[in-house]
PDB file as gemmi writes it, atoms N, CA and C in Angstrom:
CRYST1    1.000    1.000    1.000  90.00  90.00  90.00 P 1                      
ATOM      1  N   MET A   1     249.309 235.378 180.570  1.00  0.00           N  
ATOM      2  CA  MET A   1     247.670 235.425 180.990  1.00  0.00           C  
ATOM      3  C   MET A   1     247.608 234.680 182.502  1.00  0.00           C  
ATOM      4  N   ARG A   2     246.884 235.865 183.333  1.00  0.00           N  
ATOM      5  CA  ARG A   2     246.512 235.289 184.898  1.00  0.00           C  
ATOM      6  C   ARG A   2     245.819 233.998 184.922  1.00  0.00           C  
ATOM      7  N   LYS A   3     245.902 233.264 185.735  1.00  0.00           N  
ATOM      8  CA  LYS A   3     244.979 232.006 185.979  1.00  0.00           C  
ATOM      9  C   LYS A   3     243.175 232.412 186.156  1.00  0.00           C  
ATOM     10  N   VAL A   4     243.168 233.896 186.636  1.00  0.00           N  
ATOM     11  CA  VAL A   4     241.978 234.210 186.880  1.00  0.00           C  
ATOM     12  C   VAL A   4     241.199 234.425 185.517  1.00  0.00           C  
ATOM     13  N   GLU A   5     242.009 234.912 184.688  1.00  0.00           N  
ATOM     14  CA  GLU A   5     241.220 235.525 183.378  1.00  0.00           C  
ATOM     15  C   GLU A   5     241.145 233.866 182.549  1.00  0.00           C  
ATOM     16  N   ILE A   6     241.949 233.060 182.531  1.00  0.00           N  
ATOM     17  CA  ILE A   6     241.648 231.608 181.873  1.00  0.00           C  
ATOM     18  C   ILE A   6     240.351 231.162 182.237  1.00  0.00           C  
ATOM     19  N   ASP A   7     240.525 231.018 183.914  1.00  0.00           N  
ATOM     20  CA  ASP A   7     239.193 230.453 184.281  1.00  0.00           C  
ATOM     21  C   ASP A   7     237.832 231.183 183.912  1.00  0.00           C  
ATOM     22  N   GLU A   8     237.995 232.408 184.117  1.00  0.00           N  
ATOM     23  CA  GLU A   8     236.424 233.405 183.232  1.00  0.00           C  
ATOM     24  C   GLU A   8     236.447 233.180 182.126  1.00  0.00           C  
ATOM     25  N   ILE A   9     237.168 232.677 181.152  1.00  0.00           N  
ATOM     26  CA  ILE A   9     237.050 232.460 179.972  1.00  0.00           C  
ATOM     27  C   ILE A   9     236.311 231.063 179.502  1.00  0.00           C  
ATOM     28  N   LEU A  10     237.007 229.937 180.403  1.00  0.00           N  
ATOM     29  CA  LEU A  10     236.481 228.348 180.571  1.00  0.00           C  
ATOM     30  C   LEU A  10     235.265 228.414 181.267  1.00  0.00           C  
ATOM     31  N   ARG A  11     234.775 229.316 181.959  1.00  0.00           N  
ATOM     32  CA  ARG A  11     233.353 228.881 182.615  1.00  0.00           C  
ATOM     33  C   ARG A  11     232.708 228.811 181.506  1.00  0.00           C  
ATOM     34  N   PRO A  12     231.690 227.808 181.318  1.00  0.00           N  
ATOM     35  CA  PRO A  12     230.568 227.568 180.458  1.00  0.00           C  
ATOM     36  C   PRO A  12     229.736 228.539 180.345  1.00  0.00           C  
ATOM     37  N   GLY A  13     229.312 228.782 179.351  1.00  0.00           N  
ATOM     38  CA  GLY A  13     228.237 230.128 179.477  1.00  0.00           C  
ATOM     39  C   GLY A  13     227.295 229.488 178.662  1.00  0.00           C  
ATOM     40  N   ASP A  14     226.897 230.764 177.664  1.00  0.00           N  
ATOM     41  CA  ASP A  14     225.973 230.232 176.592  1.00  0.00           C  
ATOM     42  C   ASP A  14     226.232 229.126 175.853  1.00  0.00           C  
ATOM     43  N   ILE A  15     225.952 228.186 175.749  1.00  0.00           N  
ATOM     44  CA  ILE A  15     226.502 226.986 174.653  1.00  0.00           C  
ATOM     45  C   ILE A  15     226.330 227.167 173.233  1.00  0.00           C  
ATOM     46  N   LYS A  16     224.646 227.271 172.765  1.00  0.00           N  
ATOM     47  CA  LYS A  16     224.167 227.564 171.887  1.00  0.00           C  
ATOM     48  C   LYS A  16     224.809 229.171 170.900  1.00  0.00           C  
ATOM     49  N   GLU A  17     225.218 230.023 171.909  1.00  0.00           N  
ATOM     50  CA  GLU A  17     226.056 231.026 171.380  1.00  0.00           C  
ATOM     51  C   GLU A  17     227.438 230.721 170.982  1.00  0.00           C  
ATOM     52  N   SER A  18     227.977 229.997 172.110  1.00  0.00           N  
ATOM     53  CA  SER A  18     229.667 229.762 171.779  1.00  0.00           C  
ATOM     54  C   SER A  18     229.579 228.557 170.382  1.00  0.00           C  
ATOM     55  N   GLU A  19     228.581 227.744 170.228  1.00  0.00           N  
ATOM     56  CA  GLU A  19     228.774 226.710 169.345  1.00  0.00           C  
ATOM     57  C   GLU A  19     228.445 227.232 168.046  1.00  0.00           C  
ATOM     58  N   THR A  20     227.551 228.305 168.019  1.00  0.00           N  
ATOM     59  CA  THR A  20     227.598 229.029 166.240  1.00  0.00           C  
ATOM     60  C   THR A  20     228.706 229.883 166.233  1.00  0.00           C  
ATOM     61  N   ARG A  21     229.376 230.847 166.944  1.00  0.00           N  
ATOM     62  CA  ARG A  21     230.829 231.371 166.651  1.00  0.00           C  
ATOM     63  C   ARG A  21     231.682 230.633 166.260  1.00  0.00           C  
ATOM     64  N   VAL A  22     231.702 229.378 167.047  1.00  0.00           N  
ATOM     65  CA  VAL A  22     232.903 228.387 166.438  1.00  0.00           C  
ATOM     66  C   VAL A  22     232.721 227.785 165.476  1.00  0.00           C  
ATOM     67  N   LYS A  23     231.398 227.622 164.948  1.00  0.00           N  
ATOM     68  CA  LYS A  23     231.180 226.718 163.780  1.00  0.00           C  
ATOM     69  C   LYS A  23     231.489 228.116 162.672  1.00  0.00           C  
ATOM     70  N   ALA A  24     231.343 229.257 162.672  1.00  0.00           N  
ATOM     71  CA  ALA A  24     231.200 229.836 162.008  1.00  0.00           C  
ATOM     72  C   ALA A  24     232.804 230.507 161.340  1.00  0.00           C  
ATOM     73  N   GLY A  25     233.671 230.335 162.472  1.00  0.00           N  
ATOM     74  CA  GLY A  25     235.223 230.976 162.704  1.00  0.00           C  
ATOM     75  C   GLY A  25     236.127 229.911 162.374  1.00  0.00           C  
ATOM     76  N   PHE A  26     236.126 228.432 163.005  1.00  0.00           N  
ATOM     77  CA  PHE A  26     236.907 228.010 163.613  1.00  0.00           C  
ATOM     78  C   PHE A  26     237.704 227.363 162.319  1.00  0.00           C  
ATOM     79  N   TRP A  27     237.680 226.931 161.255  1.00  0.00           N  
ATOM     80  CA  TRP A  27     238.220 226.317 160.148  1.00  0.00           C  
ATOM     81  C   TRP A  27     239.097 227.550 159.706  1.00  0.00           C  
ATOM     82  N   ASP A  28     238.798 228.472 159.537  1.00  0.00           N  
ATOM     83  CA  ASP A  28     239.349 229.854 159.268  1.00  0.00           C  
ATOM     84  C   ASP A  28     240.734 230.228 160.201  1.00  0.00           C  
ATOM     85  N   THR A  29     240.123 229.998 161.227  1.00  0.00           N  
ATOM     86  CA  THR A  29     241.043 230.391 162.337  1.00  0.00           C  
ATOM     87  C   THR A  29     242.096 228.960 162.714  1.00  0.00           C  
ATOM     88  N   VAL A  30     241.903 227.835 161.976  1.00  0.00           N  
ATOM     89  CA  VAL A  30     242.525 226.768 162.063  1.00  0.00           C  
ATOM     90  C   VAL A  30     243.823 227.010 160.974  1.00  0.00           C  
ATOM     91  N   ARG A  31     243.293 227.602 159.806  1.00  0.00           N  
ATOM     92  CA  ARG A  31     244.252 227.770 158.942  1.00  0.00           C  
ATOM     93  C   ARG A  31     244.876 229.135 158.862  1.00  0.00           C  
ATOM     94  N   LYS A  32     245.041 229.873 159.754  1.00  0.00           N  
ATOM     95  CA  LYS A  32     245.780 231.134 160.312  1.00  0.00           C  
ATOM     96  C   LYS A  32     246.551 230.729 161.205  1.00  0.00           C  
ATOM     97  N   ALA A  33     246.098 229.729 161.941  1.00  0.00           N  
ATOM     98  CA  ALA A  33     246.865 229.600 163.071  1.00  0.00           C  
ATOM     99  C   ALA A  33     247.842 227.981 163.255  1.00  0.00           C  
ATOM    100  N   ALA A  34     247.519 227.419 161.830  1.00  0.00           N  
ATOM    101  CA  ALA A  34     247.861 225.998 161.704  1.00  0.00           C  
ATOM    102  C   ALA A  34     249.590 225.937 162.130  1.00  0.00           C  
ATOM    103  N   ASN A  35     250.361 226.801 162.009  1.00  0.00           N  
ATOM    104  CA  ASN A  35     251.723 226.927 161.923  1.00  0.00           C  
ATOM    105  C   ASN A  35     252.409 227.295 163.294  1.00  0.00           C  
ATOM    106  N   ARG A  36     251.331 227.815 163.953  1.00  0.00           N  
ATOM    107  CA  ARG A  36     251.632 228.880 165.138  1.00  0.00           C  
ATOM    108  C   ARG A  36     251.060 228.183 166.428  1.00  0.00           C  
ATOM    109  N   VAL A  37     250.026 227.023 166.228  1.00  0.00           N  
ATOM    110  CA  VAL A  37     250.072 226.137 167.516  1.00  0.00           C  
ATOM    111  C   VAL A  37     250.520 224.762 167.340  1.00  0.00           C  
ATOM    112  N   PRO A  38     251.395 224.656 168.322  1.00  0.00           N  
ATOM    113  CA  PRO A  38     251.791 223.389 167.787  1.00  0.00           C  
ATOM    114  C   PRO A  38     251.323 221.956 168.321  1.00  0.00           C  
ATOM    115  N   PHE A  39     250.195 222.129 168.831  1.00  0.00           N  
ATOM    116  CA  PHE A  39     249.187 220.894 168.827  1.00  0.00           C  
ATOM    117  C   PHE A  39     247.764 221.303 168.767  1.00  0.00           C  
ATOM    118  N   MET A  40     247.622 221.447 167.041  1.00  0.00           N  
ATOM    119  CA  MET A  40     246.647 221.483 166.637  1.00  0.00           C  
ATOM    120  C   MET A  40     245.709 220.702 166.243  1.00  0.00           C  
ATOM    121  N   GLU A  41     246.228 219.424 165.800  1.00  0.00           N  
ATOM    122  CA  GLU A  41     245.336 218.410 166.068  1.00  0.00           C  
ATOM    123  C   GLU A  41     244.695 217.912 167.287  1.00  0.00           C  
ATOM    124  N   ASP A  42     245.100 218.176 168.385  1.00  0.00           N  
ATOM    125  CA  ASP A  42     244.473 217.923 169.829  1.00  0.00           C  
ATOM    126  C   ASP A  42     243.654 219.074 169.591  1.00  0.00           C  
ATOM    127  N   VAL A  43     243.514 220.516 169.148  1.00  0.00           N  
ATOM    128  CA  VAL A  43     242.715 221.873 168.992  1.00  0.00           C  
ATOM    129  C   VAL A  43     241.735 220.926 168.240  1.00  0.00           C  
ATOM    130  N   VAL A  44     241.677 220.562 167.232  1.00  0.00           N  
ATOM    131  CA  VAL A  44     240.693 220.073 166.002  1.00  0.00           C  
ATOM    132  C   VAL A  44     240.046 218.864 166.758  1.00  0.00           C  
ATOM    133  N   ALA A  45     240.731 218.134 167.398  1.00  0.00           N  
ATOM    134  CA  ALA A  45     240.025 216.888 168.169  1.00  0.00           C  
ATOM    135  C   ALA A  45     239.199 217.353 168.968  1.00  0.00           C  
ATOM    136  N   GLY A  46     239.242 218.480 169.661  1.00  0.00           N  
ATOM    137  CA  GLY A  46     238.642 219.176 170.733  1.00  0.00           C  
ATOM    138  C   GLY A  46     237.109 219.622 170.007  1.00  0.00           C  
ATOM    139  N   TYR A  47     237.349 220.344 169.244  1.00  0.00           N  
ATOM    140  CA  TYR A  47     236.376 220.657 167.826  1.00  0.00           C  
ATOM    141  C   TYR A  47     235.731 219.618 168.091  1.00  0.00           C  
ATOM    142  N   TYR A  48     235.830 218.569 167.349  1.00  0.00           N  
ATOM    143  CA  TYR A  48     234.825 217.247 167.116  1.00  0.00           C  
ATOM    144  C   TYR A  48     234.251 216.789 168.363  1.00  0.00           C  
ATOM    145  N   CYS A  49     235.216 216.955 169.749  1.00  0.00           N  
ATOM    146  CA  CYS A  49     234.596 216.601 170.893  1.00  0.00           C  
ATOM    147  C   CYS A  49     233.417 217.848 171.110  1.00  0.00           C  
ATOM    148  N   ALA A  50     233.596 218.289 170.967  1.00  0.00           N  
ATOM    149  CA  ALA A  50     232.615 219.985 171.309  1.00  0.00           C  
ATOM    150  C   ALA A  50     231.197 219.744 170.687  1.00  0.00           C  
ATOM    151  N   MET A  51     231.249 219.041 169.563  1.00  0.00           N  
ATOM    152  CA  MET A  51     230.226 218.924 168.497  1.00  0.00           C  
ATOM    153  C   MET A  51     229.568 217.775 168.595  1.00  0.00           C  
ATOM    154  N   ASP A  52     230.191 216.907 169.344  1.00  0.00           N  
ATOM    155  CA  ASP A  52     229.577 215.454 169.506  1.00  0.00           C  
ATOM    156  C   ASP A  52     228.552 215.663 170.747  1.00  0.00           C  
ATOM    157  N   PRO A  53     227.278 215.257 170.384  1.00  0.00           N  
ATOM    158  CA  PRO A  53     226.555 215.038 170.972  1.00  0.00           C  
ATOM    159  C   PRO A  53     226.247 214.234 172.019  1.00  0.00           C  
ATOM    160  N   ASN A  54     227.123 213.442 172.587  1.00  0.00           N  
ATOM    161  CA  ASN A  54     227.403 212.396 173.325  1.00  0.00           C  
ATOM    162  C   ASN A  54     228.436 212.575 174.295  1.00  0.00           C  
ATOM    163  N   THR A  55     229.102 214.290 174.039  1.00  0.00           N  
ATOM    164  CA  THR A  55     229.981 214.594 174.890  1.00  0.00           C  
ATOM    165  C   THR A  55     229.112 215.134 176.429  1.00  0.00           C  
ATOM    166  N   PRO A  56     229.704 214.983 177.336  1.00  0.00           N  
ATOM    167  CA  PRO A  56     228.770 215.677 178.500  1.00  0.00           C  
ATOM    168  C   PRO A  56     228.686 217.422 178.257  1.00  0.00           C  
ATOM    169  N   MET A  57     227.676 217.647 178.749  1.00  0.00           N  
ATOM    170  CA  MET A  57     227.200 219.304 178.349  1.00  0.00           C  
ATOM    171  C   MET A  57     228.182 220.385 178.914  1.00  0.00           C  
ATOM    172  N   ARG A  58     228.879 219.944 179.977  1.00  0.00           N  
ATOM    173  CA  ARG A  58     229.733 220.761 180.830  1.00  0.00           C  
ATOM    174  C   ARG A  58     231.036 220.770 179.853  1.00  0.00           C  
ATOM    175  N   VAL A  59     231.637 219.679 179.875  1.00  0.00           N  
ATOM    176  CA  VAL A  59     232.205 219.466 178.804  1.00  0.00           C  
ATOM    177  C   VAL A  59     232.364 220.310 177.497  1.00  0.00           C  
ATOM    178  N   ARG A  60     231.481 220.045 176.885  1.00  0.00           N  
ATOM    179  CA  ARG A  60     231.166 220.796 175.809  1.00  0.00           C  
ATOM    180  C   ARG A  60     231.297 222.349 175.799  1.00  0.00           C  
ATOM    181  N   GLY A  61     230.893 222.677 177.310  1.00  0.00           N  
ATOM    182  CA  GLY A  61     230.772 223.991 177.584  1.00  0.00           C  
ATOM    183  C   GLY A  61     232.160 224.471 177.641  1.00  0.00           C  
ATOM    184  N   ILE A  62     232.609 223.859 178.207  1.00  0.00           N  
ATOM    185  CA  ILE A  62     234.273 224.514 178.611  1.00  0.00           C  
ATOM    186  C   ILE A  62     234.931 224.254 176.910  1.00  0.00           C  
ATOM    187  N   LEU A  63     234.755 223.298 176.142  1.00  0.00           N  
ATOM    188  CA  LEU A  63     235.668 223.546 175.143  1.00  0.00           C  
ATOM    189  C   LEU A  63     234.910 224.378 174.132  1.00  0.00           C  
ATOM    190  N   LEU A  64     233.635 224.507 174.021  1.00  0.00           N  
ATOM    191  CA  LEU A  64     233.318 225.722 172.963  1.00  0.00           C  
ATOM    192  C   LEU A  64     233.637 227.159 173.697  1.00  0.00           C  
ATOM    193  N   ALA A  65     233.813 227.586 174.973  1.00  0.00           N  
ATOM    194  CA  ALA A  65     234.433 228.662 175.383  1.00  0.00           C  
ATOM    195  C   ALA A  65     235.743 228.636 175.105  1.00  0.00           C  
ATOM    196  N   ALA A  66     236.413 227.910 175.057  1.00  0.00           N  
ATOM    197  CA  ALA A  66     237.606 227.918 174.988  1.00  0.00           C  
ATOM    198  C   ALA A  66     237.733 228.379 173.362  1.00  0.00           C  
ATOM    199  N   LEU A  67     237.350 227.676 172.534  1.00  0.00           N  
ATOM    200  CA  LEU A  67     237.206 227.475 170.950  1.00  0.00           C  
ATOM    201  C   LEU A  67     236.788 228.729 170.424  1.00  0.00           C  
ATOM    202  N   ALA A  68     235.568 228.905 171.008  1.00  0.00           N  
ATOM    203  CA  ALA A  68     235.378 230.468 170.826  1.00  0.00           C  
ATOM    204  C   ALA A  68     236.295 231.799 170.862  1.00  0.00           C  
ATOM    205  N   TYR A  69     236.655 231.692 172.398  1.00  0.00           N  
ATOM    206  CA  TYR A  69     238.017 232.506 172.508  1.00  0.00           C  
ATOM    207  C   TYR A  69     239.104 232.407 171.249  1.00  0.00           C  
ATOM    208  N   PHE A  70     239.379 231.441 170.891  1.00  0.00           N  
ATOM    209  CA  PHE A  70     240.604 231.095 169.630  1.00  0.00           C  
ATOM    210  C   PHE A  70     239.650 231.933 168.411  1.00  0.00           C  
ATOM    211  N   VAL A  71     238.405 231.648 168.232  1.00  0.00           N  
ATOM    212  CA  VAL A  71     238.006 232.151 166.874  1.00  0.00           C  
ATOM    213  C   VAL A  71     237.928 233.458 167.009  1.00  0.00           C  
ATOM    214  N   LEU A  72     237.800 234.507 167.940  1.00  0.00           N  
ATOM    215  CA  LEU A  72     237.964 235.688 168.237  1.00  0.00           C  
ATOM    216  C   LEU A  72     239.001 236.341 167.815  1.00  0.00           C  
ATOM    217  N   PRO A  73     238.834 237.323 166.615  1.00  0.00           N  
ATOM    218  CA  PRO A  73     240.157 237.974 166.216  1.00  0.00           C  
ATOM    219  C   PRO A  73     240.347 238.876 166.829  1.00  0.00           C  
ATOM    220  N   LEU A  74     239.884 239.629 167.915  1.00  0.00           N  
ATOM    221  CA  LEU A  74     240.526 240.733 168.766  1.00  0.00           C  
ATOM    222  C   LEU A  74     240.371 240.225 170.208  1.00  0.00           C  
ATOM    223  N   ASP A  75     241.084 239.145 170.957  1.00  0.00           N  
ATOM    224  CA  ASP A  75     241.242 239.324 172.177  1.00  0.00           C  
ATOM    225  C   ASP A  75     242.517 239.866 172.956  1.00  0.00           C  
ATOM    226  N   SER A  76     242.798 238.851 174.207  1.00  0.00           N  
ATOM    227  CA  SER A  76     243.968 239.615 174.927  1.00  0.00           C  
ATOM    228  C   SER A  76     245.103 240.372 174.162  1.00  0.00           C  
ATOM    229  N   ILE A  77     245.888 239.454 173.344  1.00  0.00           N  
ATOM    230  CA  ILE A  77     246.534 239.719 172.648  1.00  0.00           C  
ATOM    231  C   ILE A  77     246.174 239.357 171.256  1.00  0.00           C  
ATOM    232  N   PRO A  78     246.029 240.477 170.274  1.00  0.00           N  
ATOM    233  CA  PRO A  78     245.449 240.478 169.011  1.00  0.00           C  
ATOM    234  C   PRO A  78     245.753 239.586 167.975  1.00  0.00           C  
ATOM    235  N   ASP A  79     245.373 238.643 167.251  1.00  0.00           N  
ATOM    236  CA  ASP A  79     245.850 237.365 166.604  1.00  0.00           C  
ATOM    237  C   ASP A  79     246.712 237.905 165.624  1.00  0.00           C  
ATOM    238  N   PHE A  80     246.842 239.052 164.744  1.00  0.00           N  
ATOM    239  CA  PHE A  80     247.320 239.364 163.775  1.00  0.00           C  
ATOM    240  C   PHE A  80     248.721 239.754 164.123  1.00  0.00           C  
ATOM    241  N   ILE A  81     249.089 240.200 165.515  1.00  0.00           N  
ATOM    242  CA  ILE A  81     250.509 240.368 165.873  1.00  0.00           C  
ATOM    243  C   ILE A  81     251.426 239.286 165.647  1.00  0.00           C  
ATOM    244  N   VAL A  82     252.173 239.109 164.651  1.00  0.00           N  
ATOM    245  CA  VAL A  82     253.200 238.025 164.248  1.00  0.00           C  
ATOM    246  C   VAL A  82     254.137 237.462 165.480  1.00  0.00           C  
ATOM    247  N   GLY A  83     253.883 236.311 165.638  1.00  0.00           N  
ATOM    248  CA  GLY A  83     254.830 235.935 166.675  1.00  0.00           C  
ATOM    249  C   GLY A  83     253.961 235.903 168.180  1.00  0.00           C  
ATOM    250  N   PHE A  84     253.084 237.044 168.701  1.00  0.00           N  
ATOM    251  CA  PHE A  84     252.701 236.857 169.988  1.00  0.00           C  
ATOM    252  C   PHE A  84     251.055 236.483 169.908  1.00  0.00           C  
ATOM    253  N   GLY A  85     250.707 236.583 168.383  1.00  0.00           N  
ATOM    254  CA  GLY A  85     248.678 236.784 168.802  1.00  0.00           C  
ATOM    255  C   GLY A  85     248.446 235.658 169.036  1.00  0.00           C  
ATOM    256  N   PHE A  86     249.027 234.376 168.925  1.00  0.00           N  
ATOM    257  CA  PHE A  86     248.167 233.019 169.508  1.00  0.00           C  
ATOM    258  C   PHE A  86     248.612 232.610 170.706  1.00  0.00           C  
ATOM    259  N   THR A  87     249.633 233.560 171.499  1.00  0.00           N  
ATOM    260  CA  THR A  87     250.068 233.159 172.556  1.00  0.00           C  
ATOM    261  C   THR A  87     248.885 232.697 173.724  1.00  0.00           C  
ATOM    262  N   ASP A  88     247.961 233.717 173.661  1.00  0.00           N  
ATOM    263  CA  ASP A  88     246.628 233.768 174.608  1.00  0.00           C  
ATOM    264  C   ASP A  88     245.897 232.551 174.274  1.00  0.00           C  
ATOM    265  N   ASP A  89     245.680 232.838 172.959  1.00  0.00           N  
ATOM    266  CA  ASP A  89     244.867 231.485 172.501  1.00  0.00           C  
ATOM    267  C   ASP A  89     245.322 229.905 172.976  1.00  0.00           C  
ATOM    268  N   ILE A  90     246.604 229.952 172.725  1.00  0.00           N  
ATOM    269  CA  ILE A  90     247.428 228.693 172.961  1.00  0.00           C  
ATOM    270  C   ILE A  90     247.328 228.613 174.339  1.00  0.00           C  
ATOM    271  N   ALA A  91     247.184 229.448 175.668  1.00  0.00           N  
ATOM    272  CA  ALA A  91     247.189 229.433 177.264  1.00  0.00           C  
ATOM    273  C   ALA A  91     245.781 228.475 177.404  1.00  0.00           C  
ATOM    274  N   VAL A  92     244.699 229.217 176.606  1.00  0.00           N  
ATOM    275  CA  VAL A  92     243.273 228.983 177.058  1.00  0.00           C  
ATOM    276  C   VAL A  92     243.011 227.767 176.296  1.00  0.00           C  
ATOM    277  N   LEU A  93     243.489 227.502 175.359  1.00  0.00           N  
ATOM    278  CA  LEU A  93     243.156 225.985 174.396  1.00  0.00           C  
ATOM    279  C   LEU A  93     244.380 225.126 175.635  1.00  0.00           C  
ATOM    280  N   THR A  94     245.105 225.449 176.013  1.00  0.00           N  
ATOM    281  CA  THR A  94     245.671 223.924 176.741  1.00  0.00           C  
ATOM    282  C   THR A  94     244.989 223.790 177.978  1.00  0.00           C  
ATOM    283  N   ALA A  95     244.651 224.921 178.877  1.00  0.00           N  
ATOM    284  CA  ALA A  95     243.942 224.636 180.198  1.00  0.00           C  
ATOM    285  C   ALA A  95     242.642 224.049 179.918  1.00  0.00           C  
ATOM    286  N   ALA A  96     241.792 224.484 178.737  1.00  0.00           N  
ATOM    287  CA  ALA A  96     240.511 223.508 178.300  1.00  0.00           C  
ATOM    288  C   ALA A  96     240.904 222.018 178.212  1.00  0.00           C  
ATOM    289  N   LEU A  97     241.924 221.982 177.104  1.00  0.00           N  
ATOM    290  CA  LEU A  97     242.178 220.843 176.475  1.00  0.00           C  
ATOM    291  C   LEU A  97     242.873 219.381 178.123  1.00  0.00           C  
ATOM    292  N   SER A  98     243.448 220.462 178.912  1.00  0.00           N  
ATOM    293  CA  SER A  98     244.139 219.656 179.780  1.00  0.00           C  
ATOM    294  C   SER A  98     242.584 219.215 180.892  1.00  0.00           C  
ATOM    295  N   ALA A  99     241.636 219.788 181.122  1.00  0.00           N  
ATOM    296  CA  ALA A  99     240.735 219.723 181.889  1.00  0.00           C  
ATOM    297  C   ALA A  99     239.649 218.817 181.143  1.00  0.00           C  
ATOM    298  N   ILE A 100     239.657 218.577 180.123  1.00  0.00           N  
ATOM    299  CA  ILE A 100     238.500 217.614 179.437  1.00  0.00           C  
ATOM    300  C   ILE A 100     239.396 216.353 178.298  1.00  0.00           C  
ATOM    301  N   ARG A 101     240.642 216.503 178.905  1.00  0.00           N  
ATOM    302  CA  ARG A 101     241.430 215.333 178.079  1.00  0.00           C  
ATOM    303  C   ARG A 101     240.570 213.981 178.143  1.00  0.00           C  
ATOM    304  N   ALA A 102     240.232 213.403 179.211  1.00  0.00           N  
ATOM    305  CA  ALA A 102     239.425 211.938 179.264  1.00  0.00           C  
ATOM    306  C   ALA A 102     238.503 211.862 178.624  1.00  0.00           C  
ATOM    307  N   HIS A 103     237.914 213.221 178.024  1.00  0.00           N  
ATOM    308  CA  HIS A 103     236.507 213.131 177.201  1.00  0.00           C  
ATOM    309  C   HIS A 103     236.670 213.014 175.589  1.00  0.00           C  
ATOM    310  N   LEU A 104     238.390 213.206 175.452  1.00  0.00           N  
ATOM    311  CA  LEU A 104     238.733 212.885 173.981  1.00  0.00           C  
ATOM    312  C   LEU A 104     238.684 211.559 173.719  1.00  0.00           C  
ATOM    313  N   LYS A 105     238.299 210.928 172.187  1.00  0.00           N  
ATOM    314  CA  LYS A 105     237.793 209.771 171.855  1.00  0.00           C  
ATOM    315  C   LYS A 105     238.811 209.603 170.623  1.00  0.00           C  
ATOM    316  N   ASP A 106     238.940 208.240 170.659  1.00  0.00           N  
ATOM    317  CA  ASP A 106     239.724 208.099 169.388  1.00  0.00           C  
ATOM    318  C   ASP A 106     239.314 208.626 168.258  1.00  0.00           C  
ATOM    319  N   SER A 107     237.893 208.622 168.410  1.00  0.00           N  
ATOM    320  CA  SER A 107     236.921 208.856 167.126  1.00  0.00           C  
ATOM    321  C   SER A 107     237.232 210.447 167.030  1.00  0.00           C  
ATOM    322  N   HIS A 108     237.313 211.358 167.713  1.00  0.00           N  
ATOM    323  CA  HIS A 108     237.638 212.634 167.667  1.00  0.00           C  
ATOM    324  C   HIS A 108     238.968 213.187 167.311  1.00  0.00           C  
ATOM    325  N   ARG A 109     239.669 212.005 167.689  1.00  0.00           N  
ATOM    326  CA  ARG A 109     241.447 212.244 167.181  1.00  0.00           C  
ATOM    327  C   ARG A 109     241.611 211.618 165.541  1.00  0.00           C  
ATOM    328  N   ILE A 110     241.033 210.823 165.394  1.00  0.00           N  
ATOM    329  CA  ILE A 110     240.896 210.040 164.094  1.00  0.00           C  
ATOM    330  C   ILE A 110     240.004 211.247 163.095  1.00  0.00           C  
ATOM    331  N   ALA A 111     239.125 211.857 163.317  1.00  0.00           N  
ATOM    332  CA  ALA A 111     238.327 212.900 162.751  1.00  0.00           C  
ATOM    333  C   ALA A 111     239.161 214.395 162.537  1.00  0.00           C  
ATOM    334  N   ALA A 112     240.163 214.229 163.359  1.00  0.00           N  
ATOM    335  CA  ALA A 112     240.989 215.638 163.370  1.00  0.00           C  
ATOM    336  C   ALA A 112     242.104 215.475 162.458  1.00  0.00           C  
ATOM    337  N   LYS A 113     242.568 214.093 162.731  1.00  0.00           N  
ATOM    338  CA  LYS A 113     243.862 213.851 161.855  1.00  0.00           C  
ATOM    339  C   LYS A 113     243.259 213.848 160.165  1.00  0.00           C  
ATOM    340  N   LYS A 114     242.219 213.126 160.051  1.00  0.00           N  
ATOM    341  CA  LYS A 114     241.526 213.408 158.721  1.00  0.00           C  
ATOM    342  C   LYS A 114     241.373 214.173 158.003  1.00  0.00           C  
ATOM    343  N   ALA A 115     240.825 215.485 159.210  1.00  0.00           N  
ATOM    344  CA  ALA A 115     240.613 217.012 158.549  1.00  0.00           C  
ATOM    345  C   ALA A 115     241.339 217.627 158.032  1.00  0.00           C  
ATOM    346  N   LEU A 116     242.894 217.461 158.854  1.00  0.00           N  
ATOM    347  CA  LEU A 116     244.033 218.467 159.027  1.00  0.00           C  
ATOM    348  C   LEU A 116     244.359 217.659 157.725  1.00  0.00           C  
ATOM    349  N   SER A 117     244.176 216.683 157.383  1.00  0.00           N  
ATOM    350  CA  SER A 117     245.150 216.140 156.299  1.00  0.00           C  
ATOM    351  C   SER A 117     244.472 216.383 154.711  1.00  0.00           C  
ATOM    352  N   ASP A 118     243.152 216.333 154.924  1.00  0.00           N  
ATOM    353  CA  ASP A 118     242.297 217.052 153.797  1.00  0.00           C  
ATOM    354  C   ASP A 118     242.331 218.395 153.402  1.00  0.00           C  
ATOM    355  N   LYS A 119     242.611 219.221 154.274  1.00  0.00           N  
ATOM    356  CA  LYS A 119     242.981 220.576 154.196  1.00  0.00           C  
ATOM    357  C   LYS A 119     243.781 221.014 153.839  1.00  0.00           C  
ATOM    358  N   GLN A 120     245.185 219.902 154.034  1.00  0.00           N  
ATOM    359  CA  GLN A 120     246.673 220.433 153.732  1.00  0.00           C  
ATOM    360  C   GLN A 120     246.657 219.726 152.065  1.00  0.00           C  
ATOM    361  N   ASP A 121     245.881 218.750 151.399  1.00  0.00           N  
ATOM    362  CA  ASP A 121     245.512 218.279 150.145  1.00  0.00           C  
ATOM    363  C   ASP A 121     244.680 219.409 149.313  1.00  0.00           C  
ATOM    364  N   ALA A 122     243.888 220.224 150.347  1.00  0.00           N  
ATOM    365  CA  ALA A 122     243.055 221.180 149.260  1.00  0.00           C  
ATOM    366  C   ALA A 122     243.677 222.284 148.669  1.00  0.00           C  
TER     367      ALA A 122                                                      
END                                                                             
C-alpha cells in the first residue's frame, strides 16, 4: 500500500461516524483476524485508547480512522482473501499505532489483555 493511501486513511475525519462504525464491528473483526494480525493486543489497546475520553481528539481521530478501515469488510484487499486479506489492514494499523504510541497507557494495555483473554475463554 502506498504511503499516500495510508496518509489519506489516517487523516482524522468525522470522529462520531468512525466511532459508530468501529463500535459496531470491532469485536467481530478481532475474532476473524485474531490469528492473522500478529500484534492484536496492540490493536485492542488502540481501541481502548480511542474510546478513552481523556485521549486527545487528534489521537482519537487517527485511531478511529484506522480501526474503521480495519472493520470495513471490503477495502483495498478484501478481508476474505485467505493469506492476504488483512495485509492492508496491518499496514494501516501499524502506521496509526506508530503515530500514537506515546498515548497508549498501561490501562489501555491491561484492558486489551483482559478482553482478549475473556474472548478466548468464552
